[in-house]
N, C-alpha and C positions, 0 to 999 in steps of 0.2 A: 779818605786815603789820598795822599798826594804822591805823584810819581814824577820823576825827572826824565822825561822821554829824550831830551836833548843829549844827555850823557849816554844813554843806551844805544842810540843810533850811530855812534861813532865806530862801533866794532861790528863785525859780521856775526850772524847767528852761530856759526861754527866756533868762532873765537869765544863768544859769550858762553857757549855750552862747555867748552874746554876749561874755561876759567871757573865755572860753577862746579865742575867735577873736582877740580883741584882744591878750591877754597869755597866752602859752603856760603860764606858771606857774600860772594859774588853772584849768588842766585838772585839777589835783588834786581840785577840787571835784566834778567828774564822777566821778572814780574813787571818791572817798569816798562819794558818794551811791549808786552802782550796784554797787560791788564785791561786797558781801555778797548783794545781791539776785540778781545773775548767778551767783555762786558756788552759792547754794542751788538755783536753777533748773537749772543744768548738772549739779550733783551728783545731784539727784533724777531728772532726765530721762535722762541719758546714762551714769551710773555710772562716771565717771572717778575715779581715785584723787586724794587731796588734792594730791599733788605735780603730777600732770598738770593738775589744775584751775588751780593757780597759774600754770603755764606757759601754759595756754590763755587765762586771763584777761589775762595780759600781752600776748599776741597780739591779743586782742579790743580792749584799750584802745589799742594801737598803731594798729589799723585805725580805730578811732573818731577818734583824734587826726589821722590822715592824711586822713580823709574828712569831718571836721567841717564843712568849707565846702560839702560836697555834700549835707548834711542837708536833706531836704525838710520844711519847716515845716508842711505840711498834715497830716503824720503826727505823732503824739505821739512825743516823744523817747524815752520808755521803750520804745515799740514798735520804734523804729528800732534801738536798742541791743540789744534782745532778738533782733531779726532778725539782726543781725551776730553775736551770740553763738551763735545756733542754727546759722548757716551755718558758722562756724568749727568748731563741735563736729562737724558732719556731715563737714566736710573732714578733720578729725582722724581720725574713724572710718574714712573711706575710705582714708586713708594707712595705717592699721593693718590694714585689710582684715578686721577682726574687731571685734565689739562687746565693750567692757569688761564684766566680769561682777561687779564689786564692788557689793554691795547698799548703798545709802546713804540710804534713807529713814529718818528718825528716828522713833522710836515716837510722839512727840507730834505728828508731822506726818501720820501715816498716818490717812487719812479725817478729818482736821481735828478730832480730839477729844483732850482731855487729861483724865485722870482721876487723882485722888489719893484714897487711902482707907487704912483701917486693916486691912481684911480681907485677910490674906496669901494665902489660897487664891484669893480673887477676883482679886487682883493677879496671881497666877501664871497663872490662866486668861486674863486680859486680855493679859498679856505673850505667851502662846502664840498667842492670836488675832492680835495685832499682827504677830507673826513670820510667821504664815501669810498675812496680808494683804500684807505686804511681798513675800513670795515670789510671790503671785499678780500683784501689780503688776509685779514684775520680769519675769514671763513674758509680759506683754501685749506685742503688737507695738509697736514704737516709735511708730508713728503714733497709736495709741490712748493709750498711756502719756503721750506728750508733750501731747496735747490735754487729757487729764484733769488733768495737773499744772499746765498753764497756767491752766486754768479754776478748779480747786478749791484748789490750793495757792498759785499765784501770783496768783489772783483777778483774772485778766485778763478784759476784756469780750470778747464775740464779735468785735467789730470789731478789737480789738487782736490777738486770736488769728488772725483772717483775715490781718492784715498780717504777723504773725510767721511763720506757716506758709505764707503766700502761696497761700491756698486760698479759694474762695468760701464765703459764709456757710452755704449748705446743706451743703457738705462738712464744714465745722467742726462744725456741729450734728450731723451724722451720725457723725462721729468721736467726739464726746463721748458721744452716745447709745449707740453701739455699744460704746464702751469701758466705759461704766457697766454695760451689759448683760453683757459678757464678765466683768467683775469680779464682778458679782452671781452669774452662773451658776457661776463657779469656786468662789465662797464657798459656794454651795448644795451643789455636788459634794463639797466637803470638810467638809460638815456644820457650817458656821459660821453659817448662817442657817436 
């Protein structure tokens, strides 16, 4: 699936929503703007395969289309669509009654750093550390992994995370803090820090 993100970023979310409500053909702008964002979020958080993500995203956008008139404009549209995506992913996991296990964090996304260099030995060590960090993140309970990914990889504000997870601010802050602590402790246990 190919999307033209350049075209969809020229108008605001509010304009895009109004256009989609008036003319269903304009709904493609919403898909273009949010497809890859949701794909990355779901892949990093829930570990679905590429094919399963394609199916899940289709279901998500069908729900967004069906309920676009119910969208509460007091909430950011991105928060609303992430909330739908999260709920669909959780429903899918419940249907399967087991958590998918494919690791999907990309090396350049892990802990939000990118490194290029000439030193092959250092690159090999860095690659090994990234692999270990990915394994640690995969082992974190979903509630911590999800909060960390939303905050640090999706760069969502605490208010957006509160809306997506449907948790109070104190709980969100605790999930992020505890998740970081668990990640750090596991890294120390494995001699990475």
